[in-house]
C-alpha positions as a printed NumPy array, in Angstrom:
array([[ -7.457,  -8.776,  11.062],
       [-11.062,  -9.643,  12.165],
       [-14.008,  -8.72 ,  14.133],
       [-17.265, -10.065,  15.498],
       [-20.5  ,  -9.555,  13.603],
       [-22.141,  -7.796,  16.538],
       [-19.257,  -5.332,  16.608],
       [-19.341,  -4.972,  12.853],
       [-15.974,  -6.133,  11.974],
       [-12.595,  -9.064,   8.237],
       [-10.282, -11.863,   5.23 ],
       [ -9.885, -12.593,   1.572],
       [-10.686, -11.414,  -1.898],
       [-13.865, -10.045,  -3.182],
       [-15.164, -11.577,  -6.297],
       [-16.582, -11.004,  -9.706],
       [-20.118, -12.068, -10.563],
       [-18.9  , -15.322, -12.054],
       [-16.599, -16.096,  -9.151],
       [-14.02 , -17.402, -11.588],
       [-11.732, -14.396, -11.508],
       [ -8.294, -15.096, -10.125],
       [ -6.08 , -12.486,  -8.452],
       [ -2.695, -11.837,  -9.919],
       [  0.015, -14.179,  -8.688],
       [  0.244, -13.264,  -5.018],
       [  3.906, -14.129,  -4.769],
       [  7.009, -12.961,  -6.601],
       [  8.671, -15.109,  -9.218],
       [ 12.329, -14.692,  -8.393],
       [ 14.408, -16.05 ,  -5.553],
       [ 14.69 , -12.686,  -3.828],
       [ 10.931, -12.629,  -3.273],
       [ 11.012, -15.751,  -1.114],
       [ 11.277, -13.662,   2.034],
       [  9.66 , -10.26 ,   2.278],
       [ 12.534,  -8.631,   4.169],
       [ 14.099,  -6.514,   1.429],
       [ 15.552,  -3.347,   2.903],
       [ 15.061,  -4.521,   6.496],
       [ 16.469,  -2.108,   9.069],
       [ 18.213,  -3.064,  12.33 ],
       [ 15.654,  -4.504,  14.726],
       [ 13.363,  -5.69 ,  11.933],
       [ 12.548,  -9.137,  10.525],
       [ 13.719, -11.27 ,  13.428],
       [ 12.783, -14.95 ,  13.403],
       [  9.567, -14.274,  15.315],
       [  8.324, -11.941,  12.553],
       [  8.183, -14.71 ,   9.941],
       [  5.194, -16.451,  11.524],
       [  1.426, -16.024,  11.379],
       [ -0.233, -14.975,  14.632],
       [ -3.88 , -15.018,  15.678],
       [ -5.744, -13.583,  18.639],
       [ -8.861, -15.198,  20.078],
       [-11.988, -13.692,  21.581],
       [-10.866, -15.482,  24.733],
       [ -7.849, -13.106,  24.881],
       [ -5.183, -15.617,  23.857],
       [ -2.364, -15.007,  21.382],
       [ -1.352, -18.004,  19.238],
       [  1.333, -18.731,  16.664],
       [ -0.143, -20.494,  13.614],
       [  1.859, -22.915,  11.459],
       [  0.598, -22.705,   7.84 ],
       [  2.199, -26.059,   6.935],
       [  0.472, -28.106,   9.66 ],
       [ -2.438, -25.797,  10.591],
       [ -1.41 , -26.208,  14.231],
       [ -1.629, -23.458,  16.848],
       [  0.885, -22.791,  19.635],
       [ -0.139, -20.621,  22.585],
       [  2.148, -17.603,  23.038],
       [  0.344, -16.204,  26.064],
       [ -2.752, -14.568,  27.496],
       [ -3.438, -10.901,  26.805],
       [ -4.014,  -8.625,  29.779],
       [ -4.495,  -5.468,  27.754],
       [ -8.004,  -4.4  ,  28.654],
       [-10.463,  -5.622,  31.278],
       [-14.084,  -5.707,  30.185],
       [-13.365,  -5.549,  26.433],
       [-12.608,  -8.116,  23.722],
       [-10.034,  -8.133,  20.896],
       [-11.599,  -7.481,  17.492],
       [ -8.738,  -7.124,  14.995],
       [ -4.96 ,  -7.466,  14.741],
       [ -1.978,  -6.703,  12.503],
       [  1.723,  -7.562,  12.982],
       [  4.659,  -5.308,  12.112],
       [  8.271,  -5.976,  11.075],
       [  9.594,  -5.376,  14.602],
       [  7.616,  -8.211,  16.17 ],
       [  4.69 ,  -6.283,  17.6  ],
       [  1.019,  -7.075,  17.127],
       [ -1.343,  -4.124,  17.003],
       [ -4.613,  -5.228,  18.593],
       [ -7.865,  -3.286,  18.486],
       [-10.385,  -3.886,  21.275],
       [-14.163,  -3.595,  21.344],
       [-13.937,  -0.406,  23.437],
       [-12.096,   1.21 ,  20.473],
       [ -8.677,   1.252,  22.152],
       [ -5.51 ,   0.095,  20.354],
       [ -2.676,  -1.811,  22.047],
       [  0.823,  -2.844,  21.014],
       [  1.503,  -6.478,  21.932],
       [  4.786,  -8.399,  21.85 ],
       [  4.531, -11.584,  19.778],
       [  7.246, -13.074,  22.005],
       [  5.356, -13.033,  25.315],
       [  1.939, -11.375,  24.689],
       [  2.8  ,  -8.394,  26.914],
       [  0.686,  -5.289,  26.195],
       [  1.285,  -1.562,  25.987],
       [ -1.499,   0.994,  25.568],
       [ -1.286,   3.565,  22.756],
       [ -2.661,   7.09 ,  22.397],
       [ -4.805,   6.156,  19.387],
       [ -8.108,   8.058,  19.282],
       [-11.023,   6.337,  17.545],
       [-13.308,   8.24 ,  15.185],
       [-10.677,   9.96 ,  13.047],
       [-11.973,  10.225,   9.453],
       [-15.047,   8.338,  10.703],
       [-13.069,   5.148,  11.473],
       [-14.331,   3.537,  14.686],
       [-14.36 ,  -0.193,  13.894],
       [-11.96 ,  -1.606,  11.324],
       [ -9.826,  -4.434,   9.995],
       [ -6.047,  -3.953,   9.815],
       [ -3.031,  -5.057,   7.813],
       [  0.542,  -3.903,   7.141],
       [  1.919,  -3.689,   3.614],
       [  5.452,  -2.872,   2.476],
       [  5.933,   0.535,   0.875],
       [  6.939,   0.227,  -2.773],
       [  8.98 ,   3.419,  -2.549],
       [ 11.08 ,   4.7  ,   0.317],
       [ 11.192,   1.406,   2.196],
       [  9.385,   0.612,   5.416],
       [  5.742,  -0.371,   5.745],
       [  2.349,   1.176,   6.381],
       [ -0.603,   0.054,   8.491],
       [ -3.859,   0.082,   6.517],
       [ -7.368,   0.16 ,   7.974],
       [-10.624,  -1.08 ,   6.417],
       [-13.634,   0.619,   7.98 ],
       [-16.516,  -1.586,   9.131],
       [-19.112,   1.118,   8.496],
       [-18.563,   1.745,   4.792],
       [-15.787,   4.355,   4.746],
       [-13.369,   2.194,   2.775],
       [ -9.587,   2.357,   3.198],
       [ -7.313,   4.51 ,   5.364],
       [ -3.787,   4.486,   6.773],
       [ -2.684,   4.739,  10.396],
       [  0.69 ,   6.211,  11.32 ],
       [  1.901,   4.091,  14.255],
       [  4.222,   6.892,  15.411],
       [  1.647,   9.705,  15.581],
       [ -1.528,   7.561,  15.598],
       [ -3.084,   9.789,  12.977],
       [ -5.556,   8.307,  10.484],
       [ -5.526,   9.444,   6.843],
       [ -8.372,   8.379,   4.574],
       [ -7.41 ,   6.819,   1.223],
       [-10.759,   6.244,  -0.469],
       [-13.87 ,   4.051,  -0.678],
       [-14.032,   0.517,  -1.982],
       [-15.704,   0.432,  -5.388],
       [-18.141,  -1.699,  -7.358],
       [-19.935,  -4.413,  -5.43 ],
       [-17.54 ,  -3.865,  -2.524],
       [-18.666,  -0.316,  -1.898],
       [-19.799,   0.159,   1.731],
       [-18.626,  -3.361,   2.618],
       [-16.438,  -4.165,   5.593],
       [-13.182,  -6.05 ,   5.133],
       [-10.281,  -7.609,   6.955],
       [ -6.835,  -6.91 ,   5.52 ],
       [ -3.517,  -8.623,   4.945],
       [ -0.449,  -7.257,   3.197],
       [  2.639,  -8.74 ,   1.59 ],
       [  6.372,  -8.133,   1.552],
       [  6.208,  -7.218,  -2.139],
       [  3.983,  -4.232,  -1.456],
       [  0.488,  -5.564,  -2.115],
       [ -2.7  ,  -5.375,  -0.029],
       [ -5.611,  -7.812,   0.017],
       [ -9.031,  -7.793,   1.635],
       [-11.389, -10.462,   2.93 ],
       [-15.026,  -9.436,   2.551],
       [-17.364, -11.327,   4.927],
       [-20.593,  -9.564,   3.897],
       [-20.955, -11.92 ,   0.92 ],
       [-21.93 , -15.581,   1.002],
       [-19.701, -17.252,   0.162],
       [-17.147, -14.744,   1.423],
       [-14.935, -13.075,  -1.157],
       [-11.388, -11.843,  -1.38 ],
       [ -9.664,  -9.315,  -3.653],
       [ -6.654,  -7.087,  -4.114],
       [ -7.005,  -3.46 ,  -2.961],
       [ -5.249,  -0.495,  -4.556],
       [ -3.387,   1.182,  -1.689],
       [ -3.561,   4.612,  -3.304],
       [ -7.29 ,   4.694,  -4.123],
       [ -9.133,   1.846,  -2.379],
       [-10.212,   0.344,  -5.719],
       [-10.827,  -3.417,  -5.623],
       [ -9.72 ,  -5.903,  -8.31 ],
       [ -8.947,  -9.575,  -8.961],
       [-11.92 , -10.831,  -6.98 ],
       [-12.275, -14.453,  -5.88 ],
       [-15.278, -16.281,  -4.397],
       [-14.241, -18.486,  -1.472],
       [-16.588, -21.404,  -1.933],
       [-18.057, -22.686,   1.325],
       [-16.63 , -19.88 ,   3.471],
       [-19.289, -18.28 ,   5.669],
       [-18.146, -15.595,   8.106],
       [-21.176, -14.108,   9.841],
       [-19.878, -14.164,  13.429],
       [-16.075, -13.82 ,  13.545],
       [-13.377, -13.695,  10.902],
       [ -9.685, -13.012,  10.347],
       [ -7.31 , -13.141,   7.392],
       [ -3.585, -13.677,   6.73 ],
       [ -1.177, -14.249,   3.827],
       [  1.834, -16.568,   3.999],
       [  4.083, -18.153,   1.378],
       [  1.769, -17.537,  -1.566],
       [ -1.371, -18.776,   0.227],
       [ -4.193, -17.012,   2.06 ],
       [ -5.73 , -18.244,   5.3  ],
       [ -9.208, -17.372,   6.565],
       [-10.245, -17.996,  10.157],
       [-14.019, -17.784,  10.34 ],
       [-17.192, -18.767,  12.19 ],
       [-20.879, -18.284,  11.505],
       [-24.085, -17.509,  13.381],
       [-25.93 , -20.582,  14.577],
       [-29.334, -18.978,  14.064],
       [-31.491, -16.475,  15.884],
       [-28.634, -14.008,  15.887],
       [-26.612, -16.111,  18.303],
       [-22.938, -16.763,  17.527],
       [-21.828, -20.348,  17.034],
       [-19.684, -20.173,  20.157],
       [-19.592, -23.883,  20.912],
       [-17.628, -24.837,  17.812],
       [-15.008, -22.111,  17.481],
       [-13.376, -21.085,  14.214],
       [-12.787, -22.907,  10.937],
       [ -9.427, -22.519,   9.187],
       [ -9.656, -22.35 ,   5.38 ],
       [ -6.773, -21.998,   2.92 ],
       [ -7.059, -20.363,  -0.491],
       [ -4.192, -21.294,  -2.844],
       [ -3.997, -18.99 ,  -5.898],
       [ -1.523, -21.349,  -7.609],
       [ -4.268, -23.899,  -8.306],
       [ -7.423, -22.017,  -7.277],
       [ -8.237, -24.453,  -4.469],
       [-10.238, -23.506,  -1.378],
       [ -9.572, -26.083,   1.353],
       [-10.944, -26.454,   4.874],
       [ -7.924, -27.366,   7.014],
       [ -9.41 , -27.782,  10.485],
       [-11.747, -26.447,  13.15 ],
       [-10.603, -25.242,  16.571],
       [-12.38 , -24.803,  19.899],
       [-11.54 , -21.113,  20.296],
       [-12.851, -18.15 ,  18.301],
       [-10.28 , -16.335,  16.181],
       [-11.065, -12.616,  15.917],
       [ -7.789, -11.319,  14.524],
       [ -4.833, -12.55 ,  12.481],
       [ -1.582, -10.945,  11.467],
       [  1.64 , -11.677,   9.662],
       [  4.475,  -9.235,   9.147],
       [  5.782,  -8.183,   5.758],
       [  8.972, -10.132,   6.605],
       [  7.128, -13.405,   5.966],
       [  7.71 , -15.431,   2.764],
       [  5.854, -14.237,  -0.317],
       [  6.253, -17.54 ,  -2.185],
       [  6.158, -21.18 ,  -1.115],
       [  8.963, -22.263,   1.21 ],
       [  8.685, -25.904,   0.093]])
């Protein structure tokens, strides 16, 4: 879930004016909520689906370890010559859905980074550039891919079987007309990272209306060049970089990794990497509460 500023691209919660608002507990409270694989079907929630993945502007797919903040290279993407990745989401079957700057959408294996083109057509419901995130359906099982438009159209869904977009509704309040990156959870919730604010903000999004609530200011997080967003084990992770001035991206320093922990309200810079993260994804099979 991300995109470059020049392409208009997305992570965490939007915030109230005071910045002190805290989203509802992002994880479940009982033992069954430890892993978000309830109702998993055959072929879903394999070991590879319980990790966080990121894609770089340099066309590399990495596995990210939330406990150590280390990255492991999965492979190089050869999806599209002449275009860059801009956003990503990961499903329960172990596939990353990667949007490129030429508006094409590819399905990528998280095992070996191999790519397959899709028949997705950009521009449906006015959605050309967007952030993405899967969230578990609260009724009927399965999951849904949600889109957050970068040009102010709010929230939509994308059917990954038919590649049809269905608009849900606009973001409201101070988040109206703002772009966002998305991440979902195995307990059926959806969250957005809003880079248009400084500091950036994060909030929960109503999947049926697009309404935004439980906003949080992410102190010190500036995401004016590239950004991405993922949830894992009760924590949220932002991957972000900023412009270095004069409209030029801060390409020489790569992305910063910041963790937001709702349990204690802390916003912590974990590390900085040499590459530029433009998308992040984690399936709804991943833990919804701490694994420690």
